[in-house]
Every structure is written in structure tokens, then in C-alpha cells.
N, C-alpha and C positions, 0 to 999 in steps of 0.2 A: 504494500500500500504506500503510495507516494504522499508527499505533504499536502497536496490538494485534496486527495481522497480522505486523508485524516481530518482536515478542516471541515470537509463536507459532512463526515460522520459526526463530528463534534457538534456542528451547528444543527444537524438534523435531530440529534438527541436533545438539544436545547429546545427546539420547536416542539418536539413530542412531549417533553416534560411540561412545558408551558400549557399545551393543550390539555394534558391530563389534569394539571392543577386547576384549570378553569372548566374542566369537564366538557370539553369541546372536541368535535371530530375534525374540525377544519379551522384554519385561521380566518377564513371568510365569515365564520359565525361570530367572530370576536369584534366588539365595537371599536377596538384599538388597532385593527389590522393595517390600516393605511399608514400610520406613523410608527409602526412597531419596529424597534431596533433589532429584536430577535429575528423577525421575518426578513428584514433587510440584510442582516448578516448571512442568513441561510441562502437567500437569493444570490448574493455575491459569491458565496462559496460554491454554489451550483455552476455559475459562469466560470469561475476560476478552475473548477474541476474539469469542465468541458474543454477549456482552452489551454489548460496546463500552464497558465501564467502568460501566455502570448497576448500581445495587444490585438485589438480588433473587436468587432461586434459579431453578433449572431443574427441570422435571419431565420425566423420560424415560419 
């Protein structure tokens, strides 16, 4: 597992822990989801894991 995958796993665990504490199945059910720092870190770690740290964007 590389450093990007490790960060992704850590941030995914953080999101799941938050959802469990709030008794939610999804971040979208949370009233704070738009400004949530935990969710922002998770999203960033997904991008970094996909790009392996290279610059540039993604087209979905």
C-alpha cells in the first residue's frame, strides 16, 4: 500500500466513524455536509489516490 492509499484508508475511516457517531448512512443526510472538513479531506484523498500525486484534473 502506497502513501496515497494509506491516506485514503485513513480518511475513509474518519468519514465512516463520523457517520456512525451521527447514525447516518451517507454524508448527504448530514446538515453539515457542504462545509464538512472531514468530507473535504476524504474527497482530496480520493483524487490524490487516483492521480498518485501528479498534477492535473479528472474528467468524469
